[in-house]
MARBA-554785 format. One record per residue: x, y, z of N, C-alpha, C, O, CB in turn. Coordinates in steps of 0.02 Angstrom, whole numbers, always signed. Glycine has a CB too. Example, Ala and Ser with C-alpha at 12.3 -4.5 7.8 and 13.67 -1.06 7.14 Angstrom:
2
{{+660,-284,+390},{+615,-225,+390},{+660,-165,+390},{+712,-166,+423},{+565,-224,+452}}
{{+642,-112,+354},{+684,-53,+357},{+645,+2,+394},{+670,+57,+402},{+704,-30,+286}}
This chain:
202
{{+1363,-8704,+1353},{+1305,-8670,+1381},{+1253,-8659,+1326},{+1270,-8631,+1273},{+1325,-8603,+1415}}
{{+1192,-8680,+1338},{+1141,-8674,+1286},{+1094,-8616,+1300},{+1095,-8586,+1354},{+1102,-8739,+1279}}
{{+1052,-8601,+1251},{+1007,-8543,+1255},{+959,-8549,+1314},{+948,-8501,+1350},{+969,-8536,+1191}}
{{+930,-8609,+1324},{+881,-8618,+1377},{+912,-8604,+1446},{+880,-8573,+1488},{+853,-8689,+1375}}
{{+973,-8628,+1456},{+1007,-8617,+1520},{+1019,-8543,+1532},{+1008,-8517,+1587},{+1073,-8655,+1522}}
{{+1042,-8508,+1481},{+1056,-8436,+1487},{+993,-8397,+1506},{+994,-8356,+1551},{+1086,-8409,+1422}}
{{+939,-8411,+1471},{+876,-8375,+1484},{+849,-8391,+1553},{+822,-8348,+1587},{+824,-8392,+1430}}
{{+855,-8454,+1574},{+833,-8473,+1641},{+874,-8438,+1695},{+846,-8413,+1744},{+836,-8549,+1650}}
{{+940,-8437,+1686},{+984,-8405,+1734},{+969,-8330,+1741},{+975,-8302,+1795},{+1057,-8416,+1715}}
{{+951,-8299,+1685},{+938,-8227,+1685},{+865,-8210,+1699},{+848,-8151,+1704},{+958,-8197,+1619}}
{{+823,-8261,+1706},{+753,-8248,+1721},{+714,-8219,+1664},{+666,-8182,+1675},{+748,-8203,+1780}}
{{+734,-8234,+1603},{+700,-8208,+1544},{+650,-8260,+1519},{+669,-8316,+1502},{+751,-8190,+1487}}
{{+586,-8243,+1519},{+534,-8290,+1500},{+497,-8270,+1437},{+457,-8309,+1411},{+484,-8297,+1557}}
{{+509,-8211,+1411},{+473,-8188,+1351},{+509,-8210,+1287},{+563,-8239,+1289},{+466,-8112,+1352}}
{{+477,-8194,+1230},{+504,-8215,+1166},{+572,-8182,+1151},{+580,-8122,+1159},{+455,-8199,+1110}}
{{+619,-8223,+1131},{+686,-8200,+1115},{+701,-8217,+1042},{+688,-8272,+1019},{+740,-8233,+1163}}
{{+729,-8168,+1007},{+745,-8178,+936},{+817,-8200,+925},{+831,-8234,+875},{+733,-8114,+898}}
{{+862,-8182,+970},{+932,-8199,+959},{+972,-8197,+1024},{+957,-8158,+1069},{+964,-8151,+908}}
{{+1022,-8240,+1027},{+1071,-8240,+1081},{+1140,-8246,+1050},{+1156,-8296,+1018},{+1058,-8298,+1133}}
{{+1180,-8194,+1059},{+1247,-8192,+1031},{+1298,-8189,+1088},{+1292,-8146,+1131},{+1256,-8132,+982}}
{{+1348,-8233,+1089},{+1403,-8225,+1137},{+1449,-8168,+1116},{+1455,-8154,+1056},{+1443,-8291,+1144}}
{{+1480,-8137,+1164},{+1531,-8087,+1147},{+1581,-8083,+1205},{+1572,-8115,+1257},{+1499,-8018,+1133}}
{{+1633,-8044,+1195},{+1682,-8036,+1248},{+1737,-8088,+1246},{+1751,-8117,+1194},{+1649,-8038,+1314}}
{{+1768,-8099,+1304},{+1829,-8139,+1307},{+1819,-8211,+1284},{+1866,-8243,+1258},{+1855,-8140,+1378}}
{{+1758,-8237,+1293},{+1746,-8306,+1270},{+1749,-8312,+1194},{+1768,-8364,+1168},{+1677,-8330,+1295}}
{{+1732,-8258,+1160},{+1736,-8256,+1087},{+1806,-8238,+1064},{+1832,-8266,+1016},{+1685,-8206,+1058}}
{{+1837,-8191,+1099},{+1904,-8168,+1079},{+1958,-8219,+1092},{+2012,-8217,+1062},{+1921,-8103,+1115}}
{{+1945,-8266,+1138},{+1995,-8316,+1154},{+2042,-8294,+1210},{+2097,-8321,+1217},{+2035,-8331,+1094}}
{{+2020,-8246,+1251},{+2063,-8222,+1306},{+2033,-8239,+1375},{+2056,-8214,+1426},{+2072,-8146,+1300}}
{{+1982,-8281,+1376},{+1950,-8299,+1439},{+1996,-8343,+1481},{+2035,-8383,+1455},{+1883,-8335,+1427}}
{{+1991,-8336,+1547},{+2025,-8381,+1593},{+1973,-8412,+1640},{+1913,-8403,+1629},{+2081,-8344,+1633}}
{{+1996,-8447,+1691},{+1949,-8482,+1734},{+1904,-8435,+1774},{+1853,-8456,+1800},{+1988,-8527,+1782}}
{{+1923,-8371,+1778},{+1883,-8323,+1816},{+1837,-8282,+1772},{+1799,-8240,+1796},{+1928,-8277,+1856}}
{{+1840,-8292,+1707},{+1801,-8251,+1661},{+1727,-8271,+1662},{+1710,-8330,+1667},{+1828,-8257,+1590}}
{{+1684,-8220,+1657},{+1613,-8235,+1651},{+1595,-8246,+1578},{+1637,-8243,+1534},{+1571,-8177,+1681}}
{{+1531,-8260,+1567},{+1506,-8271,+1499},{+1460,-8212,+1481},{+1412,-8198,+1516},{+1467,-8339,+1494}}
{{+1476,-8179,+1426},{+1439,-8119,+1406},{+1398,-8133,+1344},{+1419,-8169,+1298},{+1488,-8061,+1392}}
{{+1337,-8105,+1344},{+1292,-8116,+1288},{+1255,-8052,+1269},{+1242,-8010,+1312},{+1242,-8172,+1304}}
{{+1239,-8046,+1206},{+1191,-7996,+1183},{+1127,-8034,+1166},{+1128,-8081,+1127},{+1218,-7955,+1121}}
{{+1073,-8013,+1197},{+1009,-8047,+1189},{+958,-7999,+1160},{+948,-7944,+1185},{+983,-8075,+1257}}
{{+927,-8019,+1105},{+878,-7977,+1071},{+808,-8004,+1084},{+793,-8061,+1066},{+893,-7973,+995}}
{{+766,-7963,+1114},{+697,-7983,+1128},{+652,-7967,+1069},{+667,-7923,+1029},{+671,-7948,+1192}}
{{+596,-8003,+1064},{+550,-7992,+1009},{+514,-7925,+1015},{+497,-7894,+964},{+499,-8048,+1006}}
{{+502,-7903,+1075},{+464,-7841,+1086},{+499,-7781,+1054},{+560,-7781,+1047},{+453,-7829,+1161}}
{{+460,-7731,+1035},{+488,-7671,+1002},{+522,-7624,+1051},{+568,-7588,+1032},{+433,-7634,+965}}
{{+500,-7625,+1114},{+532,-7587,+1167},{+540,-7631,+1228},{+499,-7676,+1239},{+492,-7522,+1184}}
{{+591,-7618,+1269},{+600,-7655,+1331},{+549,-7631,+1382},{+515,-7581,+1372},{+671,-7648,+1358}}
{{+543,-7667,+1437},{+495,-7649,+1489},{+505,-7579,+1516},{+458,-7545,+1536},{+498,-7698,+1546}}
{{+569,-7556,+1516},{+583,-7489,+1541},{+572,-7435,+1489},{+586,-7376,+1501},{+654,-7486,+1567}}
{{+547,-7454,+1430},{+533,-7406,+1377},{+593,-7389,+1333},{+588,-7348,+1288},{+508,-7344,+1407}}
{{+650,-7422,+1347},{+711,-7408,+1309},{+722,-7462,+1256},{+687,-7513,+1254},{+771,-7404,+1356}}
{{+771,-7449,+1213},{+791,-7497,+1162},{+843,-7546,+1188},{+853,-7600,+1159},{+817,-7461,+1101}}
{{+877,-7526,+1242},{+934,-7566,+1265},{+939,-7562,+1341},{+924,-7511,+1371},{+1000,-7541,+1232}}
{{+961,-7617,+1371},{+975,-7619,+1443},{+1041,-7654,+1454},{+1050,-7711,+1434},{+918,-7656,+1481}}
{{+1087,-7619,+1486},{+1153,-7647,+1498},{+1157,-7687,+1562},{+1119,-7675,+1610},{+1204,-7591,+1501}}
{{+1202,-7735,+1562},{+1226,-7768,+1623},{+1172,-7799,+1666},{+1166,-7783,+1725},{+1263,-7719,+1663}}
{{+1133,-7844,+1637},{+1093,-7888,+1680},{+1134,-7951,+1692},{+1177,-7968,+1651},{+1022,-7905,+1647}}
{{+1122,-7984,+1747},{+1164,-8042,+1763},{+1125,-8092,+1805},{+1073,-8077,+1833},{+1227,-8021,+1801}}
{{+1152,-8153,+1808},{+1123,-8204,+1852},{+1149,-8192,+1923},{+1193,-8150,+1932},{+1142,-8276,+1828}}
{{+1122,-8226,+1973},{+1140,-8211,+2043},{+1214,-8213,+2059},{+1238,-8172,+2097},{+1105,-8259,+2088}}
{{+1251,-8260,+2030},{+1322,-8265,+2047},{+1368,-8228,+1998},{+1429,-8235,+2001},{+1343,-8338,+2051}}
{{+1338,-8189,+1953},{+1375,-8145,+1906},{+1417,-8183,+1856},{+1462,-8154,+1825},{+1419,-8098,+1946}}
{{+1404,-8247,+1846},{+1443,-8285,+1797},{+1417,-8276,+1726},{+1451,-8291,+1678},{+1444,-8359,+1816}}
{{+1354,-8252,+1722},{+1324,-8238,+1657},{+1303,-8165,+1656},{+1264,-8143,+1698},{+1264,-8286,+1642}}
{{+1328,-8129,+1608},{+1312,-8058,+1600},{+1280,-8048,+1531},{+1298,-8083,+1483},{+1375,-8013,+1608}}
{{+1233,-8002,+1526},{+1201,-7992,+1461},{+1182,-7919,+1451},{+1169,-7882,+1498},{+1140,-8036,+1455}}
{{+1181,-7900,+1388},{+1152,-7837,+1366},{+1088,-7855,+1329},{+1088,-7897,+1284},{+1202,-7796,+1320}}
{{+1033,-7823,+1348},{+968,-7836,+1317},{+953,-7783,+1265},{+963,-7723,+1277},{+913,-7839,+1369}}
{{+930,-7804,+1207},{+905,-7758,+1156},{+833,-7777,+1140},{+814,-7836,+1141},{+949,-7760,+1092}}
{{+792,-7727,+1124},{+730,-7741,+1090},{+746,-7755,+1016},{+802,-7741,+994},{+679,-7682,+1097}}
{{+698,-7783,+980},{+710,-7797,+909},{+729,-7732,+872},{+779,-7730,+836},{+648,-7829,+877}}
{{+689,-7680,+882},{+703,-7617,+849},{+769,-7586,+871},{+804,-7555,+832},{+647,-7569,+861}}
{{+785,-7595,+935},{+847,-7567,+960},{+908,-7600,+929},{+958,-7566,+915},{+850,-7574,+1035}}
{{+904,-7665,+919},{+960,-7700,+889},{+968,-7682,+816},{+1023,-7672,+791},{+953,-7776,+897}}
{{+912,-7677,+781},{+914,-7656,+710},{+944,-7586,+705},{+984,-7572,+660},{+844,-7658,+678}}
{{+924,-7541,+750},{+951,-7474,+751},{+1026,-7474,+766},{+1064,-7436,+736},{+914,-7431,+804}}
{{+1047,-7517,+811},{+1119,-7523,+827},{+1159,-7546,+766},{+1214,-7521,+754},{+1129,-7571,+885}}
{{+1132,-7593,+729},{+1166,-7616,+669},{+1171,-7561,+617},{+1225,-7550,+588},{+1128,-7676,+639}}
{{+1117,-7525,+606},{+1117,-7473,+555},{+1157,-7411,+575},{+1172,-7369,+533},{+1046,-7453,+539}}
{{+1173,-7407,+640},{+1217,-7353,+664},{+1288,-7378,+676},{+1329,-7344,+706},{+1189,-7323,+728}}
{{+1302,-7439,+652},{+1369,-7468,+654},{+1399,-7471,+724},{+1458,-7457,+733},{+1415,-7429,+609}}
{{+1357,-7488,+773},{+1383,-7498,+841},{+1425,-7561,+841},{+1403,-7614,+818},{+1326,-7501,+893}}
{{+1485,-7557,+867},{+1533,-7611,+860},{+1508,-7677,+892},{+1520,-7730,+864},{+1600,-7591,+892}}
{{+1474,-7673,+949},{+1448,-7734,+980},{+1399,-7770,+936},{+1401,-7832,+931},{+1416,-7717,+1046}}
{{+1355,-7733,+903},{+1306,-7763,+858},{+1340,-7792,+796},{+1322,-7846,+773},{+1253,-7712,+837}}
{{+1390,-7756,+770},{+1427,-7781,+712},{+1465,-7845,+729},{+1472,-7889,+686},{+1475,-7727,+687}}
{{+1490,-7850,+789},{+1523,-7912,+811},{+1474,-7970,+808},{+1492,-8025,+787},{+1552,-7904,+882}}
{{+1412,-7958,+828},{+1361,-8012,+827},{+1351,-8038,+756},{+1349,-8099,+746},{+1294,-7986,+856}}
{{+1345,-7993,+708},{+1333,-8014,+639},{+1394,-8050,+610},{+1388,-8088,+562},{+1316,-7954,+596}}
{{+1453,-8037,+639},{+1515,-8067,+613},{+1530,-8136,+641},{+1575,-8170,+617},{+1572,-8021,+628}}
{{+1493,-8157,+691},{+1507,-8221,+723},{+1497,-8279,+675},{+1451,-8279,+635},{+1462,-8230,+784}}
{{+1541,-8329,+678},{+1529,-8391,+641},{+1463,-8422,+662},{+1446,-8419,+722},{+1587,-8442,+651}}
{{+1424,-8450,+617},{+1358,-8477,+634},{+1359,-8526,+693},{+1311,-8529,+732},{+1328,-8512,+575}}
{{+1413,-8565,+699},{+1415,-8615,+753},{+1420,-8584,+823},{+1408,-8618,+873},{+1473,-8662,+742}}
{{+1438,-8520,+826},{+1443,-8487,+891},{+1378,-8452,+911},{+1368,-8436,+970},{+1499,-8436,+890}}
{{+1335,-8440,+864},{+1271,-8406,+879},{+1224,-8456,+913},{+1209,-8509,+885},{+1238,-8377,+813}}
{{+1202,-8439,+973},{+1162,-8487,+1012},{+1089,-8488,+990},{+1055,-8539,+997},{+1167,-8470,+1085}}
{{+1064,-8431,+965},{+995,-8428,+943},{+988,-8371,+893},{+1014,-8316,+905},{+947,-8417,+1004}}
{{+953,-8383,+838},{+941,-8330,+790},{+878,-8347,+751},{+878,-8390,+706},{+1001,-8321,+742}}
{{+823,-8312,+768},{+758,-8324,+736},{+740,-8269,+687},{+687,-8271,+656},{+705,-8331,+789}}
{{+783,-8219,+681},{+767,-8161,+639},{+828,-8147,+594},{+884,-8148,+618},{+749,-8099,+683}}
{{+816,-8132,+530},{+873,-8120,+484},{+901,-8050,+491},{+894,-8009,+445},{+851,-8132,+412}}
{{+934,-8036,+547},{+961,-7969,+558},{+1015,-7953,+506},{+1056,-7995,+489},{+990,-7963,+629}}
{{+1013,-7891,+482},{+1064,-7868,+435},{+1065,-7793,+435},{+1019,-7761,+460},{+1050,-7895,+363}}
{{+1117,-7764,+407},{+1121,-7692,+398},{+1082,-7673,+336},{+1090,-7704,+283},{+1196,-7668,+393}}
{{+1040,-7623,+341},{+997,-7604,+286},{+1036,-7587,+223},{+1021,-7610,+168},{+952,-7546,+305}}
{{+1088,-7545,+232},{+1130,-7525,+175},{+1199,-7509,+201},{+1208,-7465,+243},{+1099,-7464,+138}}
{{+1249,-7545,+177},{+1318,-7535,+199},{+1346,-7470,+171},{+1347,-7460,+110},{+1362,-7594,+180}}
{{+1369,-7426,+216},{+1399,-7363,+195},{+1467,-7357,+230},{+1471,-7342,+290},{+1353,-7301,+212}}
{{+1520,-7370,+192},{+1586,-7376,+222},{+1608,-7313,+259},{+1635,-7318,+315},{+1637,-7392,+169}}
{{+1598,-7255,+230},{+1621,-7193,+262},{+1586,-7182,+329},{+1617,-7160,+378},{+1609,-7132,+216}}
{{+1522,-7197,+332},{+1485,-7189,+395},{+1510,-7239,+447},{+1519,-7222,+505},{+1409,-7198,+384}}
{{+1522,-7301,+425},{+1549,-7351,+471},{+1615,-7329,+500},{+1626,-7333,+560},{+1557,-7419,+435}}
{{+1660,-7304,+457},{+1726,-7282,+480},{+1719,-7224,+529},{+1753,-7223,+580},{+1769,-7261,+421}}
{{+1675,-7178,+515},{+1664,-7121,+560},{+1641,-7145,+629},{+1665,-7121,+680},{+1612,-7073,+531}}
{{+1593,-7192,+630},{+1567,-7218,+693},{+1621,-7256,+732},{+1626,-7250,+793},{+1507,-7264,+680}}
{{+1662,-7295,+697},{+1715,-7333,+729},{+1766,-7285,+760},{+1788,-7295,+817},{+1750,-7381,+679}}
{{+1785,-7234,+723},{+1834,-7186,+749},{+1806,-7149,+810},{+1842,-7138,+859},{+1853,-7135,+694}}
{{+1742,-7130,+806},{+1711,-7096,+863},{+1712,-7140,+926},{+1728,-7116,+980},{+1639,-7076,+847}}
{{+1695,-7204,+917},{+1693,-7249,+974},{+1762,-7261,+1002},{+1772,-7260,+1063},{+1661,-7316,+954}}
{{+1811,-7273,+959},{+1879,-7285,+982},{+1908,-7223,+1016},{+1941,-7229,+1068},{+1924,-7305,+923}}
{{+1895,-7164,+988},{+1921,-7102,+1017},{+1889,-7089,+1085},{+1923,-7066,+1131},{+1907,-7043,+971}}
{{+1825,-7104,+1092},{+1792,-7096,+1157},{+1821,-7144,+1208},{+1830,-7125,+1266},{+1716,-7108,+1150}}
{{+1836,-7205,+1188},{+1866,-7253,+1234},{+1936,-7231,+1256},{+1954,-7239,+1314},{+1870,-7322,+1202}}
{{+1974,-7204,+1209},{+2040,-7179,+1225},{+2035,-7120,+1274},{+2074,-7116,+1321},{+2078,-7158,+1162}}
{{+1989,-7074,+1262},{+1980,-7017,+1306},{+1962,-7039,+1377},{+1989,-7013,+1426},{+1926,-6969,+1278}}
{{+1916,-7086,+1382},{+1896,-7111,+1448},{+1955,-7144,+1482},{+1965,-7136,+1543},{+1837,-7161,+1441}}
{{+1995,-7182,+1444},{+2054,-7214,+1473},{+2103,-7161,+1500},{+2131,-7170,+1554},{+2089,-7258,+1421}}
{{+2113,-7108,+1463},{+2157,-7054,+1487},{+2131,-7024,+1552},{+2170,-7012,+1598},{+2163,-6999,+1433}}
{{+2066,-7012,+1556},{+2037,-6983,+1616},{+2044,-7031,+1675},{+2057,-7009,+1731},{+1964,-6966,+1604}}
{{+2035,-7095,+1663},{+2041,-7144,+1717},{+2113,-7148,+1742},{+2126,-7156,+1802},{+2018,-7214,+1693}}
{{+2160,-7142,+1696},{+2231,-7143,+1716},{+2247,-7082,+1759},{+2284,-7087,+1808},{+2276,-7144,+1653}}
{{+2220,-7025,+1740},{+2233,-6962,+1777},{+2202,-6962,+1846},{+2227,-6929,+1892},{+2208,-6903,+1737}}
{{+2147,-6998,+1854},{+2111,-6997,+1918},{+2127,-7058,+1962},{+2092,-7071,+2011},{+2037,-6994,+1906}}
{{+2179,-7096,+1943},{+2203,-7149,+1987},{+2172,-7217,+1977},{+2168,-7256,+2025},{+2193,-7129,+2055}}
{{+2149,-7231,+1917},{+2121,-7297,+1903},{+2158,-7329,+1844},{+2129,-7339,+1791},{+2045,-7293,+1887}}
{{+2222,-7346,+1854},{+2262,-7373,+1798},{+2236,-7439,+1771},{+2245,-7455,+1713},{+2333,-7381,+1819}}
{{+2204,-7480,+1814},{+2176,-7544,+1791},{+2121,-7532,+1740},{+2117,-7566,+1688},{+2150,-7585,+1850}}
{{+2077,-7484,+1754},{+2024,-7467,+1707},{+2052,-7433,+1644},{+2028,-7445,+1589},{+1972,-7420,+1741}}
{{+2103,-7392,+1654},{+2135,-7358,+1598},{+2166,-7409,+1550},{+2162,-7401,+1489},{+2188,-7308,+1622}}
{{+2197,-7460,+1577},{+2228,-7511,+1536},{+2176,-7547,+1494},{+2185,-7558,+1434},{+2266,-7562,+1579}}
{{+2120,-7565,+1525},{+2066,-7598,+1488},{+2038,-7551,+1435},{+2022,-7572,+1379},{+2009,-7620,+1536}}
{{+2032,-7487,+1452},{+2004,-7439,+1406},{+2047,-7427,+1344},{+2020,-7424,+1289},{+1993,-7374,+1441}}
{{+2112,-7421,+1353},{+2155,-7410,+1295},{+2157,-7471,+1251},{+2161,-7465,+1190},{+2226,-7390,+1317}}
{{+2156,-7531,+1282},{+2153,-7592,+1242},{+2088,-7595,+1203},{+2087,-7613,+1144},{+2161,-7654,+1286}}
{{+2033,-7577,+1235},{+1968,-7577,+1202},{+1970,-7530,+1141},{+1944,-7547,+1088},{+1912,-7556,+1251}}
{{+2000,-7471,+1149},{+2004,-7423,+1094},{+2044,-7451,+1036},{+2024,-7443,+978},{+2037,-7358,+1119}}
{{+2099,-7484,+1051},{+2142,-7512,+997},{+2107,-7571,+963},{+2113,-7579,+902},{+2210,-7535,+1026}}
{{+2072,-7612,+1001},{+2037,-7669,+971},{+1981,-7645,+925},{+1970,-7674,+872},{+2009,-7715,+1026}}
{{+1946,-7593,+945},{+1893,-7565,+902},{+1922,-7545,+835},{+1891,-7558,+783},{+1859,-7505,+936}}
{{+1980,-7513,+834},{+2011,-7492,+771},{+2033,-7553,+730},{+2025,-7553,+669},{+2071,-7447,+784}}
{{+2060,-7603,+763},{+2078,-7665,+727},{+2017,-7696,+695},{+2019,-7717,+637},{+2112,-7715,+775}}
{{+1963,-7700,+733},{+1901,-7729,+705},{+1874,-7685,+649},{+1847,-7709,+600},{+1848,-7737,+761}}
{{+1882,-7619,+657},{+1859,-7573,+605},{+1896,-7584,+539},{+1866,-7580,+486},{+1869,-7502,+627}}
{{+1960,-7599,+543},{+1998,-7613,+483},{+1972,-7676,+448},{+1968,-7679,+387},{+2073,-7622,+499}}
{{+1954,-7726,+487},{+1926,-7787,+458},{+1858,-7773,+426},{+1842,-7798,+373},{+1920,-7842,+511}}
{{+1818,-7732,+460},{+1753,-7714,+432},{+1760,-7675,+367},{+1720,-7684,+321},{+1713,-7673,+483}}
{{+1810,-7633,+364},{+1822,-7594,+303},{+1839,-7640,+245},{+1816,-7629,+189},{+1879,-7544,+314}}
{{+1879,-7692,+258},{+1901,-7736,+204},{+1850,-7790,+187},{+1842,-7807,+129},{+1966,-7768,+224}}
{{+1816,-7817,+238},{+1774,-7876,+227},{+1699,-7864,+241},{+1658,-7908,+227},{+1798,-7932,+271}}
{{+1682,-7806,+268},{+1613,-7791,+290},{+1592,-7838,+347},{+1533,-7846,+361},{+1564,-7798,+232}}
{{+1641,-7868,+380},{+1629,-7907,+441},{+1696,-7918,+475},{+1749,-7907,+445},{+1593,-7975,+425}}
{{+1694,-7940,+537},{+1755,-7957,+573},{+1771,-8029,+558},{+1730,-8074,+569},{+1747,-7945,+651}}
{{+1830,-8041,+532},{+1849,-8110,+512},{+1898,-8142,+561},{+1908,-8202,+560},{+1881,-8109,+442}}
{{+1928,-8101,+605},{+1976,-8128,+654},{+1965,-8095,+721},{+1990,-8040,+733},{+2049,-8118,+630}}
{{+1927,-8128,+765},{+1913,-8099,+831},{+1975,-8102,+877},{+1975,-8070,+929},{+1855,-8136,+863}}
{{+2026,-8139,+857},{+2086,-8144,+899},{+2142,-8098,+876},{+2199,-8106,+897},{+2110,-8216,+899}}
{{+2126,-8051,+832},{+2177,-8009,+802},{+2218,-7969,+853},{+2276,-7953,+840},{+2145,-7961,+754}}
{{+2189,-7954,+911},{+2223,-7913,+960},{+2247,-7952,+1021},{+2267,-7923,+1071},{+2177,-7857,+983}}
{{+2246,-8017,+1017},{+2263,-8057,+1076},{+2335,-8048,+1098},{+2350,-8046,+1158},{+2250,-8130,+1063}}
{{+2381,-8041,+1050},{+2451,-8029,+1069},{+2458,-7964,+1108},{+2492,-7961,+1159},{+2497,-8027,+1006}}
{{+2424,-7912,+1085},{+2424,-7848,+1121},{+2392,-7855,+1190},{+2416,-7825,+1238},{+2388,-7795,+1080}}
{{+2339,-7894,+1194},{+2306,-7905,+1258},{+2355,-7934,+1310},{+2358,-7910,+1366},{+2246,-7953,+1250}}
{{+2392,-7985,+1289},{+2439,-8017,+1336},{+2499,-7973,+1350},{+2527,-7976,+1405},{+2461,-8084,+1308}}
{{+2520,-7933,+1302},{+2574,-7885,+1314},{+2553,-7834,+1368},{+2591,-7820,+1414},{+2594,-7848,+1250}}
{{+2493,-7807,+1360},{+2468,-7759,+1409},{+2459,-7790,+1478},{+2470,-7757,+1529},{+2401,-7730,+1385}}
{{+2440,-7853,+1478},{+2430,-7887,+1542},{+2495,-7891,+1582},{+2494,-7891,+1643},{+2403,-7957,+1530}}
{{+2551,-7893,+1547},{+2616,-7898,+1581},{+2641,-7830,+1607},{+2688,-7828,+1647},{+2667,-7928,+1534}}
{{+2611,-7776,+1584},{+2633,-7710,+1606},{+2605,-7696,+1676},{+2544,-7701,+1686},{+2611,-7654,+1556}}
{{+2648,-7680,+1723},{+2624,-7666,+1791},{+2584,-7602,+1792},{+2594,-7558,+1750},{+2684,-7662,+1840}}
{{+2538,-7597,+1839},{+2497,-7537,+1844},{+2540,-7476,+1859},{+2523,-7420,+1838},{+2443,-7545,+1898}}
{{+2594,-7486,+1895},{+2638,-7429,+1912},{+2673,-7401,+1850},{+2689,-7342,+1847},{+2690,-7451,+1963}}
{{+2686,-7445,+1801},{+2722,-7423,+1741},{+2676,-7409,+1682},{+2700,-7389,+1629},{+2773,-7476,+1722}}
{{+2612,-7419,+1691},{+2566,-7409,+1635},{+2552,-7336,+1623},{+2540,-7297,+1669},{+2501,-7446,+1647}}
{{+2555,-7317,+1559},{+2540,-7248,+1538},{+2504,-7251,+1471},{+2531,-7278,+1423},{+2607,-7204,+1533}}
{{+2444,-7225,+1468},{+2406,-7227,+1406},{+2443,-7194,+1348},{+2434,-7213,+1290},{+2338,-7193,+1415}}
{{+2486,-7145,+1364},{+2522,-7109,+1311},{+2571,-7154,+1273},{+2591,-7139,+1217},{+2560,-7050,+1340}}
{{+2590,-7210,+1304},{+2635,-7257,+1270},{+2602,-7290,+1210},{+2636,-7321,+1169},{+2659,-7310,+1319}}
{{+2536,-7284,+1204},{+2499,-7318,+1151},{+2469,-7269,+1100},{+2430,-7289,+1056},{+2444,-7360,+1181}}
{{+2487,-7205,+1107},{+2461,-7155,+1060},{+2487,-7167,+989},{+2449,-7159,+941},{+2482,-7085,+1084}}
{{+2550,-7185,+982},{+2577,-7196,+915},{+2540,-7252,+879},{+2522,-7245,+821},{+2653,-7211,+918}}
{{+2530,-7307,+914},{+2493,-7363,+885},{+2422,-7343,+867},{+2397,-7360,+814},{+2493,-7423,+933}}
{{+2391,-7306,+912},{+2322,-7282,+900},{+2320,-7240,+836},{+2277,-7249,+794},{+2296,-7241,+960}}
{{+2367,-7193,+830},{+2368,-7149,+772},{+2384,-7186,+707},{+2358,-7169,+654},{+2419,-7093,+783}}
{{+2427,-7237,+712},{+2443,-7278,+652},{+2380,-7314,+628},{+2368,-7317,+568},{+2499,-7328,+668}}
{{+2341,-7341,+674},{+2280,-7376,+655},{+2229,-7326,+627},{+2192,-7343,+581},{+2250,-7413,+716}}
{{+2227,-7266,+655},{+2182,-7214,+628},{+2198,-7199,+556},{+2154,-7194,+514},{+2186,-7150,+670}}
{{+2263,-7191,+542},{+2284,-7176,+473},{+2262,-7231,+425},{+2240,-7218,+370},{+2359,-7167,+470}}
{{+2270,-7294,+447},{+2252,-7350,+403},{+2178,-7352,+390},{+2157,-7365,+333},{+2274,-7416,+435}}
{{+2137,-7341,+441},{+2065,-7346,+430},{+2039,-7286,+390},{+1988,-7292,+356},{+2029,-7350,+497}}
{{+2073,-7230,+393},{+2053,-7172,+355},{+2076,-7174,+282},{+2049,-7139,+239},{+2078,-7109,+387}}
{{+2127,-7214,+268},{+2158,-7215,+202},{+2109,-7239,+148},{+2128,-7242,+89},{+2220,-7259,+203}}
């Protein structure tokens, strides 16, 4: 899938600075039913709605999903160590569909990055717990996996200042997939979560 096709499918006609794939297609966990996810950075300083970011735009049949950033919004996301933006910068060049702007983090600060990663992972774990309690085990399963993957990626960022292995959590992904919703309990993954926290804080 090329940049022109993606923009046409999403109805984007204005100047675009970057198109980054993300999600299962990058992680290597996509199947025949998986959609294609992208982060798209527009040249404009603000989006039409006045925001820096717009989530979940899609083409008519939902096979292409995208998060839109303004240029300033994406730069702000990078400097605030948002994991999705950091994933974009970590992509191998051959996977980046379009990049007209030399995006980078202004100044790498490891302690701040770790704090942001822990906050994001902890929030994902909390949401997963709430979803489990309110009868949405499928969402809870995705949420706890998301929390654990964020910590795994955070460890790579701590060591390399980028993600070097997007498939690091694939074994865990497939293990979780085999757990039935009736037997799934987020508390079964607290020990692993805490072990990863200790490593990233060390």
